[in-house]
C-alpha positions as a printed NumPy array, in Angstrom:
array([[ 99.222, -28.546, 125.593],
       [ 97.845, -30.878, 128.438],
       [ 94.553, -29.947, 129.592],
       [ 94.22 , -29.169, 133.448],
       [ 90.797, -29.452, 135.171],
       [ 89.732, -26.243, 136.917],
       [ 91.603, -23.279, 137.004],
       [ 95.298, -23.761, 136.39 ],
       [ 97.645, -22.46 , 139.284],
       [100.032, -20.88 , 136.41 ],
       [ 99.107, -20.536, 133.061],
       [101.636, -18.953, 130.416],
       [100.208, -17.965, 127.293],
       [102.428, -17.152, 123.891],
       [105.089, -15.959, 126.012],
       [108.119, -14.594, 124.198],
       [111.506, -12.999, 124.649],
       [114.332, -12.219, 122.549],
       [117.689, -10.578, 123.21 ],
       [118.665,  -8.543, 120.394],
       [118.705, -10.72 , 117.603],
       [118.247, -14.164, 119.552],
       [114.699, -15.445, 120.526],
       [115.113, -17.198, 123.431],
       [111.769, -18.049, 124.326],
       [109.306, -18.356, 121.415],
       [105.184, -18.041, 121.889],
       [105.316, -20.794, 124.582],
       [102.248, -21.623, 126.213],
       [101.686, -23.992, 129.505],
       [ 99.171, -24.391, 132.266],
       [100.064, -26.185, 135.707],
       [ 97.377, -27.3  , 138.028],
       [ 97.841, -26.554, 141.488],
       [ 99.572, -29.472, 143.621],
       [100.982, -30.331, 140.308],
       [104.715, -30.959, 140.344],
       [105.789, -29.731, 136.982],
       [109.08 , -31.107, 135.349],
       [110.852, -28.639, 133.185],
       [113.817, -29.95 , 130.95 ],
       [115.944, -29.147, 128.28 ],
       [119.566, -28.775, 127.   ],
       [121.385, -25.611, 127.791],
       [120.455, -23.011, 126.076],
       [117.228, -24.106, 125.29 ],
       [115.36 , -21.538, 126.754],
       [114.572, -22.383, 130.332],
       [116.591, -20.14 , 132.458],
       [115.019, -17.108, 130.48 ],
       [111.359, -18.518, 130.83 ],
       [112.296, -18.905, 135.136],
       [113.601, -15.417, 134.987],
       [110.264, -14.019, 133.46 ],
       [108.713, -15.781, 136.278],
       [110.576, -14.973, 139.068],
       [110.141, -11.109, 137.676],
       [114.038, -10.584, 136.744],
       [113.089, -10.096, 132.98 ],
       [109.944,  -8.597, 131.002],
       [108.22 , -11.004, 128.473],
       [108.363,  -9.244, 124.879],
       [104.745, -10.575, 124.243],
       [102.283, -12.992, 125.943],
       [100.553, -13.411, 129.234],
       [101.447, -14.889, 132.774],
       [ 98.328, -15.723, 134.693],
       [ 98.547, -17.092, 138.401],
       [ 95.071, -18.288, 139.524],
       [ 93.343, -16.731, 136.818],
       [ 94.592, -13.126, 137.435],
       [ 97.144, -11.8  , 134.563],
       [100.366, -10.29 , 136.146],
       [103.048,  -7.704, 135.364],
       [106.253,  -7.687, 136.912],
       [108.59 ,  -4.479, 137.816],
       [110.813,  -6.836, 139.486],
       [111.517,  -9.85 , 141.613],
       [109.427,  -8.349, 144.824],
       [106.697,  -8.236, 142.385],
       [106.828, -11.609, 141.803],
       [107.233, -12.986, 145.223],
       [104.417, -10.68 , 146.416],
       [102.226, -12.302, 143.745],
       [103.393, -15.813, 145.323],
       [106.109, -16.578, 143.54 ],
       [109.124, -18.386, 145.494],
       [112.31 , -19.242, 143.508],
       [115.258, -21.301, 144.128],
       [118.108, -20.655, 141.816],
       [120.897, -22.956, 140.898],
       [123.631, -20.541, 142.282],
       [123.124, -20.271, 146.142],
       [122.235, -16.644, 147.12 ],
       [122.719, -17.112, 150.928],
       [124.465, -14.695, 153.305],
       [127.591, -16.817, 154.642],
       [127.961, -14.463, 157.741],
       [124.483, -14.278, 158.637],
       [122.793, -16.974, 160.99 ],
       [120.418, -19.702, 159.273],
       [117.67 , -17.722, 160.796],
       [118.778, -14.676, 159.57 ],
       [119.243, -15.842, 155.821],
       [115.393, -17.736, 155.787],
       [113.489, -14.165, 156.598],
       [115.87 , -12.316, 154.826],
       [114.513, -10.904, 151.773],
       [110.891, -11.919, 152.399],
       [108.262,  -9.227, 151.738],
       [106.923,  -7.718, 155.055],
       [109.428,  -9.643, 157.382],
       [110.819,  -7.484, 160.019],
       [113.435,  -9.872, 162.227],
       [115.042,  -7.191, 164.434],
       [111.437,  -6.822, 166.198],
       [110.402, -10.318, 166.058],
       [113.827, -12.454, 166.235],
       [112.127, -15.009, 168.659],
       [109.493, -15.957, 166.229],
       [111.7  , -15.94 , 163.362],
       [114.052, -18.613, 165.294],
       [110.847, -20.738, 165.896],
       [109.691, -20.478, 162.557],
       [113.249, -21.533, 161.035],
       [113.426, -24.548, 162.731],
       [110.027, -25.345, 161.406],
       [111.138, -25.074, 158.139],
       [114.479, -27.06 , 158.936],
       [112.674, -29.971, 159.98 ],
       [110.802, -29.901, 156.521],
       [113.848, -30.496, 154.724],
       [115.49 , -32.815, 157.213],
       [117.567, -30.619, 158.943],
       [116.231, -30.882, 162.363],
       [119.63 , -31.158, 163.907],
       [120.526, -27.657, 162.435],
       [120.965, -24.911, 164.985],
       [118.801, -21.573, 163.731],
       [121.594, -19.551, 165.288],
       [124.548, -21.427, 163.379],
       [126.53 , -18.971, 160.851],
       [125.874, -20.335, 157.349],
       [129.311, -20.5  , 156.451],
       [129.886, -23.327, 158.849],
       [127.94 , -25.203, 156.788],
       [128.67 , -28.095, 154.112],
       [127.242, -26.994, 150.196],
       [124.791, -29.789, 150.718],
       [123.471, -28.712, 153.65 ],
       [123.548, -24.889, 152.434],
       [121.134, -25.931, 149.591],
       [118.639, -27.623, 152.107],
       [118.72 , -23.864, 154.048],
       [117.982, -22.282, 150.555],
       [115.012, -24.509, 149.776],
       [113.657, -23.762, 153.411],
       [113.497, -20.378, 153.203],
       [111.557, -20.538, 149.536],
       [109.335, -22.802, 151.488],
       [109.083, -20.255, 154.358],
       [107.878, -17.628, 151.723],
       [104.26 , -19.523, 151.601],
       [104.158, -19.684, 147.985],
       [101.374, -20.521, 145.612],
       [104.009, -21.394, 143.001],
       [107.569, -22.731, 143.963],
       [110.33 , -22.882, 141.735],
       [113.431, -24.912, 142.029],
       [116.495, -24.488, 139.464],
       [118.705, -27.424, 139.751],
       [118.285, -27.891, 143.291],
       [119.797, -31.313, 143.98 ],
       [122.841, -30.632, 141.974],
       [125.405, -30.478, 145.175],
       [123.338, -32.798, 147.119],
       [123.668, -36.534, 148.067],
       [121.128, -38.934, 147.417],
       [120.118, -39.093, 151.268],
       [119.959, -35.121, 150.862],
       [117.988, -35.611, 147.517],
       [115.209, -37.353, 149.185],
       [115.051, -35.062, 151.906],
       [114.303, -32.305, 149.29 ],
       [111.96 , -34.613, 147.356],
       [110.003, -35.071, 150.642],
       [109.323, -31.612, 151.103],
       [108.701, -30.744, 147.838],
       [105.617, -33.465, 147.723],
       [104.618, -32.104, 151.302],
       [104.41 , -28.638, 149.647],
       [102.553, -29.88 , 146.572],
       [ 99.993, -31.48 , 148.655],
       [ 99.102, -28.427, 150.334],
       [ 98.123, -27.034, 146.902],
       [101.27 , -25.09 , 145.765],
       [102.445, -25.496, 142.144],
       [106.017, -26.699, 141.658],
       [108.151, -26.26 , 138.66 ],
       [111.137, -28.785, 138.852],
       [114.21 , -28.113, 136.644],
       [116.797, -30.46 , 136.603],
       [119.321, -32.003, 134.202],
       [118.909, -35.28 , 135.96 ],
       [116.177, -37.315, 134.377],
       [115.739, -39.869, 136.61 ],
       [114.86 , -37.357, 139.07 ],
       [112.763, -35.674, 136.748],
       [110.651, -39.103, 136.023],
       [110.545, -40.008, 139.666],
       [109.219, -36.801, 141.4  ],
       [106.999, -35.046, 138.632],
       [103.505, -35.378, 137.183],
       [104.225, -33.906, 133.918],
       [106.99 , -32.564, 131.831],
       [108.027, -30.217, 129.64 ],
       [110.549, -29.972, 127.1  ],
       [111.657, -26.901, 125.386],
       [114.218, -26.886, 122.559],
       [115.299, -23.749, 120.591],
       [113.147, -21.293, 122.938],
       [110.065, -23.525, 122.019],
       [107.843, -26.072, 123.66 ],
       [108.387, -29.367, 122.065],
       [107.004, -31.803, 124.792],
       [104.401, -31.868, 127.549],
       [103.548, -34.789, 128.595],
       [102.58 , -37.235, 131.861],
       [105.47 , -38.701, 133.137],
       [103.817, -42.095, 133.115],
       [103.723, -41.929, 129.185],
       [107.262, -41.32 , 128.895],
       [110.425, -43.399, 129.27 ],
       [113.959, -42.155, 130.051],
       [114.995, -42.673, 125.92 ],
       [111.961, -40.815, 124.837],
       [113.038, -38.14 , 127.291],
       [116.228, -37.963, 125.916],
       [115.305, -37.772, 122.296],
       [113.236, -35.114, 122.995],
       [115.539, -32.761, 125.031],
       [118.173, -33.19 , 121.67 ],
       [115.65 , -34.111, 118.826],
       [117.887, -37.185, 118.065],
       [118.295, -40.636, 119.964],
       [121.25 , -40.706, 122.119],
       [123.752, -43.965, 121.804],
       [125.291, -44.622, 125.382],
       [129.207, -45.033, 124.265],
       [130.581, -48.415, 125.262],
       [133.66 , -48.656, 127.751],
       [136.141, -49.287, 125.242],
       [139.405, -48.291, 127.528],
       [142.696, -49.547, 126.765],
       [143.754, -52.667, 128.502],
       [145.489, -52.058, 131.41 ],
       [148.052, -54.346, 131.029],
       [149.238, -52.537, 127.742],
       [149.986, -49.509, 130.02 ],
       [152.929, -48.434, 131.927],
       [151.442, -45.971, 133.809],
       [150.342, -46.778, 137.664],
       [149.33 , -44.542, 140.13 ],
       [149.859, -46.221, 143.47 ],
       [148.719, -44.459, 146.749],
       [149.375, -46.028, 150.18 ],
       [147.953, -44.957, 153.559],
       [146.638, -41.454, 152.38 ],
       [145.356, -39.643, 154.864],
       [143.881, -35.98 , 156.057],
       [143.144, -35.687, 159.861],
       [139.714, -35.583, 160.644],
       [138.374, -35.868, 157.05 ],
       [140.239, -39.174, 155.52 ],
       [141.409, -42.35 , 156.787],
       [143.921, -44.779, 155.276],
       [143.13 , -44.885, 151.755],
       [145.215, -47.282, 149.608],
       [144.89 , -48.323, 146.038],
       [146.949, -48.998, 142.536],
       [145.56 , -47.344, 139.827],
       [146.164, -48.379, 136.25 ],
       [146.62 , -45.928, 133.135],
       [143.553, -47.213, 130.581],
       [141.133, -47.253, 133.441],
       [137.797, -44.846, 134.752],
       [137.907, -45.413, 138.494],
       [134.892, -43.795, 140.207],
       [134.812, -42.58 , 143.787],
       [131.43 , -42.993, 145.356],
       [130.418, -41.081, 148.537],
       [128.107, -38.706, 149.933],
       [129.393, -34.96 , 150.828],
       [131.701, -35.072, 153.117],
       [131.947, -38.782, 152.508],
       [135.815, -38.117, 151.563],
       [136.055, -38.877, 147.679],
       [136.609, -35.045, 146.881],
       [139.442, -34.864, 149.554],
       [141.259, -38.449, 147.877],
       [141.343, -36.048, 144.6  ],
       [142.615, -32.694, 146.392],
       [144.923, -34.855, 148.203],
       [146.773, -36.222, 145.309],
       [146.4  , -33.336, 143.606],
       [148.862, -31.516, 145.901],
       [146.095, -28.888, 147.151],
       [145.818, -30.75 , 151.308],
       [148.895, -29.058, 152.903],
       [147.978, -31.623, 156.043],
       [147.749, -35.158, 153.976],
       [150.119, -37.692, 154.792],
       [150.887, -40.971, 153.072],
       [152.856, -42.186, 150.183],
       [151.949, -41.649, 146.649],
       [154.555, -43.013, 143.724],
       [153.262, -42.137, 139.97 ],
       [155.456, -45.15 , 138.38 ],
       [158.709, -44.584, 140.032],
       [158.228, -41.277, 140.919],
       [157.228, -39.968, 144.797],
       [154.514, -37.214, 144.616],
       [155.307, -34.786, 147.161],
       [151.963, -34.395, 149.094],
       [151.028, -30.718, 149.812],
       [152.776, -29.492, 146.866],
       [150.411, -28.634, 143.804],
       [153.289, -27.058, 141.148],
       [155.722, -30.142, 141.882],
       [152.212, -32.393, 141.687],
       [151.257, -30.851, 138.585],
       [155.101, -30.82 , 137.136],
       [154.751, -34.813, 137.717],
       [151.926, -35.247, 135.382],
       [149.175, -34.491, 137.497],
       [146.049, -32.98 , 136.028],
       [143.085, -31.561, 138.609],
       [139.715, -30.516, 137.616],
       [137.553, -29.158, 140.686],
       [133.934, -29.615, 141.167],
       [133.609, -25.909, 141.513],
       [134.639, -24.917, 137.462],
       [133.936, -21.209, 138.507],
       [135.606, -20.506, 141.605],
       [138.261, -22.958, 141.034],
       [138.861, -24.171, 137.558],
       [138.323, -21.259, 135.121],
       [139.158, -17.486, 134.405],
       [135.795, -16.431, 133.899],
       [136.394, -13.14 , 132.336],
       [139.351, -14.399, 129.984],
       [139.003, -15.952, 126.504],
       [138.085, -19.366, 126.036],
       [141.44 , -19.757, 124.099],
       [143.417, -18.552, 127.264],
       [141.407, -21.012, 129.362],
       [142.279, -23.831, 126.945],
       [145.835, -22.893, 126.842],
       [146.979, -21.962, 130.326],
       [148.286, -25.541, 131.282],
       [150.522, -25.866, 128.235],
       [152.13 , -22.678, 128.45 ],
       [155.482, -24.385, 127.985],
       [154.16 , -25.551, 124.312],
       [153.51 , -21.92 , 123.375],
       [155.352, -19.65 , 124.448],
       [157.985, -18.392, 121.945],
       [161.152, -16.677, 123.332],
       [159.239, -16.088, 126.702],
       [155.941, -14.318, 125.212],
       [152.7  , -16.245, 125.059],
       [150.338, -15.307, 122.165],
       [150.432, -15.442, 118.509],
       [149.948, -18.268, 115.936],
       [151.645, -20.766, 118.136],
       [148.922, -20.349, 120.647],
       [145.884, -19.782, 118.255],
       [146.662, -23.055, 116.544],
       [147.159, -24.7  , 119.81 ],
       [143.82 , -23.551, 121.091],
       [142.113, -24.847, 117.502],
       [143.546, -28.205, 118.377],
       [142.349, -28.504, 121.842],
       [138.946, -26.904, 121.172],
       [138.274, -29.561, 118.636],
       [139.407, -32.604, 120.636],
       [137.369, -31.105, 123.661],
       [134.104, -30.414, 121.05 ],
       [134.157, -26.782, 121.743],
       [133.468, -24.491, 119.255],
       [136.774, -23.102, 117.558],
       [134.971, -20.175, 115.815],
       [134.068, -18.56 , 119.587],
       [137.888, -18.457, 121.013],
       [138.046, -15.191, 121.693],
       [135.367, -14.809, 123.524],
       [134.726, -15.203, 127.335],
       [134.643, -18.452, 128.782],
       [131.943, -17.348, 131.207],
       [129.657, -16.96 , 128.252],
       [129.487, -20.512, 127.161],
       [126.831, -23.161, 128.883],
       [127.629, -25.041, 131.478],
       [128.515, -28.19 , 129.622],
       [130.827, -25.99 , 127.408],
       [132.696, -24.522, 130.215],
       [133.211, -28.059, 131.793],
       [134.599, -29.284, 128.396],
       [136.695, -26.004, 128.146],
       [138.171, -26.964, 131.468],
       [138.607, -30.622, 130.624],
       [140.496, -29.672, 127.25 ],
       [143.317, -28.37 , 128.88 ],
       [144.256, -31.616, 129.747],
       [143.911, -33.448, 126.293],
       [146.197, -33.833, 123.866],
       [148.967, -33.27 , 126.828],
       [151.589, -35.795, 126.83 ],
       [153.062, -34.643, 130.088],
       [149.561, -35.804, 131.873],
       [149.501, -39.161, 132.941],
       [146.905, -39.008, 135.71 ],
       [143.756, -37.138, 135.503],
       [141.759, -36.283, 138.607],
       [138.176, -35.087, 138.274],
       [135.482, -33.778, 141.109],
       [131.769, -33.684, 140.09 ],
       [132.663, -33.936, 136.246],
       [129.09 , -33.399, 135.11 ],
       [127.701, -31.047, 137.778],
       [124.913, -28.656, 136.417],
       [125.351, -29.952, 132.572],
       [122.379, -31.035, 130.331],
       [122.36 , -34.741, 129.291],
       [124.021, -33.78 , 125.478],
       [127.133, -32.293, 127.256],
       [127.179, -34.725, 129.711],
       [127.346, -37.648, 127.209],
       [130.164, -35.661, 125.83 ],
       [132.126, -35.156, 128.856],
       [131.878, -38.81 , 129.7  ],
       [133.343, -39.599, 126.038],
       [136.847, -37.487, 126.867],
       [137.384, -38.965, 130.226],
       [136.824, -42.261, 128.394],
       [139.169, -40.855, 125.216],
       [142.087, -40.023, 128.178],
       [142.289, -43.263, 129.464],
       [142.108, -45.032, 126.027],
       [145.365, -42.621, 125.559],
       [146.689, -44.604, 128.387],
       [146.112, -41.622, 131.568],
       [144.919, -42.698, 134.739],
       [141.278, -41.205, 134.664],
       [139.565, -40.941, 138.483],
       [136.603, -38.981, 139.053],
       [134.293, -38.249, 142.462],
       [130.6  , -38.312, 142.152],
       [127.754, -38.123, 144.249],
       [125.246, -38.99 , 141.731],
       [124.791, -42.909, 141.253],
       [123.834, -43.083, 137.623],
       [127.144, -41.147, 136.409],
       [128.999, -43.84 , 138.734],
       [127.616, -46.742, 136.658],
       [127.48 , -45.421, 133.331],
       [131.259, -43.927, 133.773],
       [133.157, -45.835, 135.846],
       [135.025, -48.817, 135.283],
       [135.857, -49.48 , 138.802],
       [133.956, -48.067, 141.413],
       [135.505, -47.693, 145.224],
       [132.775, -46.255, 147.748],
       [133.738, -44.594, 150.674],
       [131.751, -43.137, 154.008],
       [132.995, -41.294, 156.893],
       [136.714, -40.98 , 155.301],
       [137.244, -44.777, 154.459],
       [136.959, -47.18 , 151.859],
       [133.927, -49.371, 152.375],
       [133.769, -51.403, 148.826],
       [135.261, -51.844, 145.284],
       [133.03 , -52.703, 142.423],
       [133.783, -53.78 , 138.768],
       [131.704, -52.961, 135.948],
       [128.301, -54.625, 136.143],
       [126.962, -53.672, 139.918],
       [124.057, -52.121, 140.404],
       [122.646, -48.956, 141.89 ],
       [120.915, -50.502, 144.463],
       [124.285, -52.349, 145.6  ],
       [125.673, -49.107, 145.76 ],
       [122.706, -46.936, 147.599],
       [122.887, -49.961, 149.869],
       [127.057, -49.747, 150.436],
       [126.793, -46.043, 151.003],
       [123.8  , -45.335, 153.278],
       [123.581, -48.584, 155.448],
       [126.779, -50.158, 155.689],
       [129.256, -49.732, 158.659],
       [132.334, -47.893, 157.349],
       [134.735, -50.443, 157.818],
       [137.901, -50.34 , 155.899],
       [138.14 , -52.53 , 153.103]])
């Protein structure tokens, strides 16, 4: 374990936690200094969430000790952790949509009395919003009027308001744009400069290396690496997470001249959100739509999937005209859509993995008007193997899978499906670890190799550069640039944040 000069702000001594026969955390020891930003990495199932839940007071350790400024702590629940000076921002937002920003910021704070101190609460909320770059947000605004990215920043502002000795950020940037991420980083650096220790959990390794002072990697419940970021390369960090070196898959898409599939989009528009999007998208290629939240990239996908009744324009798949605003008809024409919110709009969380895989192919597995039996099981196994989802777990609820395997199951619906000619994917690897990310990218490349038109939207520049063969940049609902393979991160970032939004 790396030595910390003086008394550590946080010290973990042989922390252990089991759930039945599963040892989720195995004797982890760790020390974090005051003012240190400490990255915590590992693939899904490595033990990170269990470790964080023990620090947040959500679960009790079976063995070991937690010390804060040298004082041993024992938590009966989350409020005890908060009283001790530990604030946590979970990857799932916990804001109450119908309450105002100010009410949410004070909500749940030990000792807060909003009804007696409403004026002070609004003033304090404004100060905290400014710390995360939200000076223009009125504290009296209802949370349900804010974008997802802005809500995440409000969540972080609430944690900052607890004046914690230890701040835990669990995947805080998964829904944020590059500009919003930099706001978060400035706020985190400011808190650390005041002496607060920070644990930053993220699957985005570039962010970890760019923000953190040190990094701990967990694998199979154990700490396998604790090092200063200056000692680590991205490849070394990936190797520590996976236990092996990850070879990036080269682009091997079908030559578009060999494909007969073409999606032609003319003047696609949504009042107030999207202006005149036009493109010809060919089978055998992977197209990336780049843009910050609200830039229009997700709107393009949803409109093409028939999910926006107000959409106008002309869209043709080969010789067939697609009826905008009619999701069922567009799906029947061969268009598959994977939402960026897999839990709310994609998966049936309480249903089995088998049912989630086969739901888009019911016509193939139905026998005499009934679904189930050998045909469903056989097709489910084929799809699971194609999507690299464990076939022995097909009967389990899909909700028990890791984020990466959930996303692969969602994509698996449209694999080996002769009727799907266009695959639209919004934020394909949000909340997915590095190993799952590589597998999902390969699934999308494979879909292109089979001749499908693959179009994805992402707010993550590294993902766009890794996966997109043609990248279309968008801002304020308009196309501002088109790039082929070989473009740089700096070119895309400049295009998305500095250029005036002129139609390309």
